[in-house]
N, C-alpha and C positions, 0 to 999 in steps of 0.2 A: 482216660486219655494216655496216650503212649508217652513213655518218659525215656530221658537218657540217665543211665544208672553211672554213678561214680564211686569207685572203691576209695574209702578214705580212712586215713590211719594217723593224721596229724603229721605225717612225713613231708619233707619238701617236695618229693616226687607226687604225692597226692594233692598238694596244694596246686602245683601246676597243672595237674589233671583238672582240678575245679575251674582254673582260670580258662582252659581251653574250652571245657565243657559249656561254660557261661557263653563263651564267643559263638560255639556251635548252636547253642539252643537259642540265643538271640536271632540268629539268622534263620532258623527253620520254625521258631515259635513253638519249641518243645520244652515242657517243663522238666527240671533236674531233681533227682533224688540221690543224696549222699547214703552210703551204706557203710556203717562202721560194724566190724565183726569183732566182738570182745570175748575175752576169756569168760568162762561159765560163771566164775566167782567174782569177776571184776565188778567194782561199784560203778552203776550207770550215771549217777548224779554228776560227777565231775566231767564225765565225757559229754553229757548232754549240755551242760554249761559251756563248755569249751566249744562244741560244735556250733551251738547257738551264737556264741560270741564271733565266731568266724563267719558265719553267714550273714550276721549283721555287718560285718566288716566289708563284705563284697556286694552287699544289696544295691547299692548305688549303681552298680554295672548292669542290673537287670533291666531289660527292654520289654516289658510285658509278659515276662516269664515268672515262674515261681520256682524257689528252691526248698525243699525240705529234707528231712533225713529220717533213717530208721535204725535202730541198733539191734543186731542179731547176735547171736552166739553159736558156734560150731566151726566147721572148716571153711576158711575164707572163699575158697573157690566155689564151693557149694552153696554157701549162702548168697553170695553175688548173683550166681546164676538163678538161684530160686527167687530172690527179689525181682530180678529182671523179667522172669516168667510171670510173677504175679502182677507186675505193673505194665505187661505188654510192652516191655522195653525195646527200643529199636537199636540201641548202641550201649556198649559198657566202655568206660574210660578208666584206665588204670595208670598211675604213674610208677615209675621205677627209679631205681638208683641212678646216681649219676656216674662220672668217670674218674672217680678219685681212688687211689690206693688199690687195694686188692679186690675192690668191687668193681673194678673196670668192666669185667666181662661176666658180670652175674646180674641177671635181671630178676631172679626170685622165683622160687618153686610155686608160690601162690599164683604168680602171673601166668606161668606156663599152664597151670592147672585150669586157671579160669578160661584161658583161651580155648583149651582142649574140650571144655564141657559146655561152653556157651553155644547157645543156639542163634545168637546174633553177632554180628561183627564186633571185634574188641580192638580199641585203639590203644596203644601204649606209648608213652613218652617218658623221657628222662627228666630229671629234675633240673637239668641244665638246658632244657629246650629254650630256644630264643624266641621270644614273643615280639621283639622289635622287627622281625622280618615276616612278611606275609607269606602265606601258603600259596606260592605261585607256581610251583612245578611239582607234579606228583608222578612217580614212577610206577609203571604197571608192567611187571615182568611176565612174559608169555614164552612157556616152553611147549613141548610136544604132548604133554599129558592131557588126558581128556577133560579134566576138570578145570584147566588153567583159566578158561574165559569166565568162569562163574564169579571171579573177583570183579569183573568189569562194572556191573551194575553200581556196586558200592564206590568204586573209583569214581564213576561218572556222577554220582550223587555229591561226592566231596568236592569234585571239580565245579560243579554248578554253585554249590554253597559258598565257595571261596573264590569263584571265577579263575580257576586255575587252569594251567595247561596240562594235559595228560601226556607223559611221555611213555609210549609203548615200546618196550624193550624185548625184541624177540631174541630168545636164546637157542643158539644151535649147540645142543649138547653132544653132537656127533657130526663127522663130515658125511655121513650118509645122505645121499640125495633124498631118500624118502623121508628122512627125519626133517631135513631143511624144509621140503615141500609142505609137511604137516604144519611146521612152524609159520612159514609163510602164508598158508591157508588161514590160519587162526588169526594172524596179525592183519590180513585183508578184511576178514569178518569184523574184527574190532574196529578197523577204520571205517568201515561201512556204518557199524552201530554209532560211532562217535559223530560222523558227518550227519547222520539222520537227526541225531540229538543236538547238532550244533554245539558241540563241545570242542574247544580248542585243543589241538593234539599234533604231536610229531611221531614219527615212527623210526625206530633204528634196529636192524638185526646184527647181532655179533656172535661169534664163535666163543664157546665156553672153553678155555684152555685146561682149566682143572677144577673149578667149584663155582657152582651156580650163585651161591651167596657172595662170594668175592667179586665175581664179574658184575653183579647187580649193584653192590655196593660202590665199586668203583665208577660205574656210570653215574649213580647218584652223586657222587662226589664231583665228577666231571661237569655236571650241569647245575651243581649246587641245589639239589633237589631239596624239597621241604617235607615230604612225605613219601612212604612206600606202601603199596597195597600188595598183599600176598595171600596165598591159600594156606590154610592149615593142614590140610592133607593132600596127598596126590596119589594116584593109583601107581603101583609099582611097575616100572619098566626097565629095560636094560640100560636105556640112555637118560633116565630121569631120576634125580634124587626124590626119595620120599619127602613129603613135607616134615615128617618127624625130624629129619636132619636139616633140611633147608630152612624151615621156619624156626627152629630153635637157633640155628646159627644167625639167621637174620635178626632175631629178636635180641640175641646176646651182643652181636657186634654192631648193630646200627646205632649211630647217634641220632638218627632222624626218627620222627614219630613212624610208627608202623601200625597198618590197619591189618588185622588178620581175619580172613573170612573163610569159614567152613564151606565145603561143597554142599550145595542144595539149601543154603541158608536163603530164607525168603524175606525175613524182615530186614529193615534198612531205614536210613533217614528219609523223611518225605520232604520233598520241595517242590 
Protein backbone atom coordinates (compact mmCIF):
# COMPACT_ATOMS: atom_id res chain seq x y z
CA UNK A 1 0.00 0.00 0.00
CA UNK A 2 1.26 3.47 -0.83
CA UNK A 3 2.45 5.54 2.10
CA UNK A 4 3.27 9.09 3.05
CA UNK A 5 6.85 9.37 4.23
CA UNK A 6 7.81 11.79 6.99
CA UNK A 7 11.38 12.73 7.81
CA UNK A 8 11.64 12.65 11.61
CA UNK A 9 14.43 13.73 13.94
CA UNK A 10 12.70 14.87 17.18
CA UNK A 11 12.96 18.54 16.15
CA UNK A 12 10.01 20.93 16.45
CA UNK A 13 9.89 21.15 12.66
CA UNK A 14 9.60 17.40 12.21
CA UNK A 15 6.88 17.26 14.88
CA UNK A 16 4.86 19.80 12.89
CA UNK A 17 5.48 17.68 9.79
CA UNK A 18 3.95 14.69 11.57
CA UNK A 19 0.89 16.71 12.58
CA UNK A 20 0.23 17.84 9.01
CA UNK A 21 0.96 14.36 7.67
CA UNK A 22 -1.70 12.91 9.97
CA UNK A 23 -4.24 15.44 8.71
CA UNK A 24 -3.45 14.65 5.07
CA UNK A 25 -3.42 10.89 5.68
CA UNK A 26 -6.79 10.99 7.41
CA UNK A 27 -8.24 12.82 4.43
CA UNK A 28 -6.89 10.45 1.77
CA UNK A 29 -6.82 7.17 3.74
CA UNK A 30 -3.09 6.66 3.34
CA UNK A 31 -0.84 5.19 6.05
CA UNK A 32 2.20 7.02 7.41
CA UNK A 33 5.78 5.96 7.90
CA UNK A 34 8.27 7.97 9.93
CA UNK A 35 11.89 7.71 8.83
CA UNK A 36 14.64 8.41 11.35
CA UNK A 37 18.15 8.49 9.91
CA UNK A 38 20.72 7.85 12.62
CA UNK A 39 24.47 7.96 12.82
CA UNK A 40 26.06 4.59 12.15
CA UNK A 41 27.20 4.04 15.75
CA UNK A 42 24.18 5.61 17.43
CA UNK A 43 22.25 3.36 19.84
CA UNK A 44 18.83 2.48 18.43
CA UNK A 45 17.12 1.52 21.69
CA UNK A 46 16.47 5.04 23.05
CA UNK A 47 15.49 6.22 19.57
CA UNK A 48 12.88 3.50 19.23
CA UNK A 49 11.57 4.16 22.74
CA UNK A 50 11.12 7.87 22.06
CA UNK A 51 9.54 7.40 18.61
CA UNK A 52 7.08 4.85 19.97
CA UNK A 53 6.22 7.19 22.85
CA UNK A 54 5.50 10.00 20.40
CA UNK A 55 3.42 7.82 18.09
CA UNK A 56 1.34 6.72 21.07
CA UNK A 57 0.88 10.37 21.97
CA UNK A 58 -0.79 11.21 18.65
CA UNK A 59 -2.57 7.92 17.98
CA UNK A 60 -5.89 9.39 19.11
CA UNK A 61 -5.80 11.56 15.98
CA UNK A 62 -5.77 8.59 13.58
CA UNK A 63 -8.99 8.04 11.63
CA UNK A 64 -8.62 4.60 10.16
CA UNK A 65 -4.94 5.07 9.30
CA UNK A 66 -1.76 3.57 10.71
CA UNK A 67 1.60 5.09 11.56
CA UNK A 68 4.82 3.16 11.97
CA UNK A 69 8.51 3.95 11.65
CA UNK A 70 11.85 2.73 10.38
CA UNK A 71 15.35 3.63 11.49
CA UNK A 72 18.01 3.84 8.79
CA UNK A 73 21.57 5.08 8.71
CA UNK A 74 23.39 6.92 5.98
CA UNK A 75 22.82 10.23 4.24
CA UNK A 76 19.46 11.66 5.23
CA UNK A 77 18.27 12.60 1.75
CA UNK A 78 19.30 9.27 0.23
CA UNK A 79 17.67 7.24 2.98
CA UNK A 80 14.41 9.19 2.87
CA UNK A 81 14.17 8.78 -0.88
CA UNK A 82 15.16 5.10 -0.74
CA UNK A 83 12.48 4.37 1.86
CA UNK A 84 9.92 6.27 -0.19
CA UNK A 85 10.75 4.15 -3.23
CA UNK A 86 10.57 0.90 -1.24
CA UNK A 87 7.15 1.88 0.13
CA UNK A 88 5.76 3.16 -3.16
CA UNK A 89 5.47 6.50 -1.38
CA UNK A 90 3.27 9.25 -2.79
CA UNK A 91 4.61 12.21 -0.80
CA UNK A 92 7.53 13.12 1.44
CA UNK A 93 6.95 15.64 4.23
CA UNK A 94 9.87 17.39 5.88
CA UNK A 95 9.84 19.96 8.67
CA UNK A 96 12.32 22.82 8.64
CA UNK A 97 13.63 25.44 11.03
CA UNK A 98 11.52 28.40 12.09
CA UNK A 99 12.30 32.07 11.79
CA UNK A 100 14.43 32.72 14.87
CA UNK A 101 17.91 34.21 14.94
CA UNK A 102 20.50 33.35 12.35
CA UNK A 103 18.41 30.43 11.08
CA UNK A 104 15.80 32.78 9.60
CA UNK A 105 16.89 32.10 6.03
CA UNK A 106 18.23 28.56 6.42
CA UNK A 107 16.17 25.59 5.40
CA UNK A 108 18.86 22.93 5.68
CA UNK A 109 21.12 21.07 3.29
CA UNK A 110 19.31 17.76 3.86
CA UNK A 111 16.00 19.31 2.83
CA UNK A 112 17.41 20.69 -0.42
CA UNK A 113 19.00 17.35 -1.24
CA UNK A 114 15.83 15.43 -0.48
CA UNK A 115 13.85 17.66 -2.82
CA UNK A 116 16.48 17.36 -5.54
CA UNK A 117 16.64 13.56 -5.29
CA UNK A 118 12.99 12.68 -4.65
CA UNK A 119 10.89 11.04 -7.33
CA UNK A 120 7.68 12.24 -5.64
CA UNK A 121 6.53 15.69 -4.49
CA UNK A 122 8.10 16.98 -1.27
CA UNK A 123 6.14 19.15 1.16
CA UNK A 124 8.22 21.35 3.44
CA UNK A 125 6.89 23.38 6.34
CA UNK A 126 8.47 25.39 9.10
CA UNK A 127 8.16 24.69 12.79
CA UNK A 128 6.07 27.86 13.21
CA UNK A 129 3.38 26.66 10.77
CA UNK A 130 -0.06 27.77 11.97
CA UNK A 131 -2.44 24.83 12.32
CA UNK A 132 -5.24 27.09 13.50
CA UNK A 133 -5.81 28.29 9.95
CA UNK A 134 -7.25 26.01 7.27
CA UNK A 135 -5.42 25.51 3.98
CA UNK A 136 -7.83 27.74 2.11
CA UNK A 137 -5.68 29.27 -0.63
CA UNK A 138 -2.90 27.66 -2.65
CA UNK A 139 -0.67 29.65 -5.01
CA UNK A 140 0.38 28.06 -8.30
CA UNK A 141 2.92 30.26 -10.13
CA UNK A 142 3.00 29.82 -13.92
CA UNK A 143 5.81 31.21 -16.07
CA UNK A 144 6.85 30.65 -19.70
CA UNK A 145 8.99 27.55 -19.10
CA UNK A 146 7.85 24.33 -20.82
CA UNK A 147 7.54 22.37 -17.56
CA UNK A 148 5.69 24.97 -15.52
CA UNK A 149 2.27 23.31 -15.82
CA UNK A 150 3.46 19.94 -14.55
CA UNK A 151 2.91 21.09 -10.97
CA UNK A 152 -0.81 21.49 -11.66
CA UNK A 153 -1.84 17.90 -10.97
CA UNK A 154 -0.24 17.98 -7.53
CA UNK A 155 -1.72 21.40 -6.76
CA UNK A 156 -5.15 20.17 -7.83
CA UNK A 157 -4.86 17.13 -5.58
CA UNK A 158 -4.12 19.30 -2.56
CA UNK A 159 -6.98 21.61 -3.48
CA UNK A 160 -9.40 18.68 -3.55
CA UNK A 161 -8.04 17.23 -0.31
CA UNK A 162 -8.50 20.49 1.59
CA UNK A 163 -11.31 22.03 -0.50
CA UNK A 164 -8.90 24.89 -1.20
CA UNK A 165 -9.04 27.61 -3.81
CA UNK A 166 -6.17 27.62 -6.29
CA UNK A 167 -4.67 31.00 -7.14
CA UNK A 168 -3.01 30.70 -10.54
CA UNK A 169 -0.36 33.41 -10.82
CA UNK A 170 0.86 34.09 -14.35
CA UNK A 171 4.37 35.59 -14.23
CA UNK A 172 5.46 37.82 -17.09
CA UNK A 173 9.24 37.69 -16.92
CA UNK A 174 9.56 40.05 -19.87
CA UNK A 175 7.64 42.79 -21.65
CA UNK A 176 7.96 40.73 -24.81
CA UNK A 177 4.58 40.08 -26.42
CA UNK A 178 5.63 36.54 -27.30
CA UNK A 179 6.55 35.74 -23.69
CA UNK A 180 3.29 37.19 -22.41
CA UNK A 181 1.40 35.23 -25.04
CA UNK A 182 3.02 31.97 -23.88
CA UNK A 183 2.16 32.67 -20.24
CA UNK A 184 -1.40 33.65 -21.15
CA UNK A 185 -1.76 30.42 -23.13
CA UNK A 186 -0.49 28.31 -20.23
CA UNK A 187 -2.80 30.08 -17.77
CA UNK A 188 -5.76 29.48 -20.07
CA UNK A 189 -4.87 25.78 -20.27
CA UNK A 190 -4.66 25.61 -16.49
CA UNK A 191 -8.00 27.38 -16.23
CA UNK A 192 -9.62 24.82 -18.53
CA UNK A 193 -8.14 21.92 -16.58
CA UNK A 194 -9.41 23.28 -13.26
CA UNK A 195 -12.86 24.00 -14.70
CA UNK A 196 -13.02 20.44 -15.98
CA UNK A 197 -12.11 19.03 -12.58
CA UNK A 198 -14.44 21.45 -10.76
CA UNK A 199 -11.71 23.01 -8.63
CA UNK A 200 -12.23 26.52 -7.28
CA UNK A 201 -9.68 28.92 -8.73
CA UNK A 202 -8.86 32.48 -9.64
CA UNK A 203 -6.31 33.74 -12.15
CA UNK A 204 -4.05 36.75 -12.12
CA UNK A 205 -1.13 37.71 -14.37
CA UNK A 206 1.56 40.14 -13.21
CA UNK A 207 4.84 41.51 -14.50
CA UNK A 208 7.97 40.46 -12.65
CA UNK A 209 9.96 43.64 -11.95
CA UNK A 210 13.06 41.93 -10.62
CA UNK A 211 12.67 38.48 -9.10
CA UNK A 212 10.23 35.62 -9.64
CA UNK A 213 10.47 34.50 -6.03
CA UNK A 214 9.79 37.89 -4.48
CA UNK A 215 6.87 38.52 -6.83
CA UNK A 216 5.35 35.14 -5.93
CA UNK A 217 5.85 35.65 -2.20
CA UNK A 218 4.39 39.16 -2.32
CA UNK A 219 1.29 37.80 -4.01
CA UNK A 220 1.05 34.98 -1.45
CA UNK A 221 1.23 37.59 1.30
CA UNK A 222 -1.39 39.76 -0.42
CA UNK A 223 -3.97 36.97 -0.50
CA UNK A 224 -2.88 35.40 2.80
CA UNK A 225 -2.06 32.12 1.03
CA UNK A 226 -1.57 28.90 2.96
CA UNK A 227 0.63 26.95 0.54
CA UNK A 228 2.73 27.41 -2.60
CA UNK A 229 3.34 24.72 -5.23
CA UNK A 230 6.51 25.05 -7.31
CA UNK A 231 8.68 23.11 -9.75
CA UNK A 232 12.12 22.00 -8.66
CA UNK A 233 13.67 22.39 -12.10
CA UNK A 234 12.92 24.47 -15.15
CA UNK A 235 14.56 24.50 -18.52
CA UNK A 236 16.94 27.36 -19.12
CA UNK A 237 15.68 30.32 -21.07
CA UNK A 238 16.72 33.92 -21.34
CA UNK A 239 13.62 35.14 -19.54
CA UNK A 240 13.12 32.44 -16.91
CA UNK A 241 15.12 31.67 -13.81
CA UNK A 242 16.22 28.09 -13.36
CA UNK A 243 14.46 26.37 -10.54
CA UNK A 244 17.84 25.83 -9.00
CA UNK A 245 17.67 29.51 -8.14
CA UNK A 246 13.91 29.97 -7.93
CA UNK A 247 13.23 26.90 -5.82
CA UNK A 248 16.07 27.49 -3.41
CA UNK A 249 14.99 31.10 -2.92
CA UNK A 250 11.39 30.04 -2.45
CA UNK A 251 12.23 27.34 0.05
CA UNK A 252 14.55 29.66 1.93
CA UNK A 253 12.30 32.69 2.10
CA UNK A 254 8.77 31.31 2.25
CA UNK A 255 7.10 31.24 5.66
CA UNK A 256 4.33 29.15 4.10
CA UNK A 257 4.42 25.43 3.33
CA UNK A 258 5.93 24.72 -0.08
CA UNK A 259 5.25 21.68 -2.25
CA UNK A 260 8.13 21.00 -4.64
CA UNK A 261 7.41 18.98 -7.76
CA UNK A 262 10.05 17.70 -10.16
CA UNK A 263 9.21 17.64 -13.88
CA UNK A 264 7.71 14.38 -15.08
CA UNK A 265 6.91 13.11 -11.58
CA UNK A 266 4.01 10.70 -11.93
CA UNK A 267 3.33 9.72 -8.33
CA UNK A 268 1.03 11.76 -6.19
CA UNK A 269 -1.72 11.71 -3.61
CA UNK A 270 -4.80 9.81 -4.62
CA UNK A 271 -8.21 11.21 -3.87
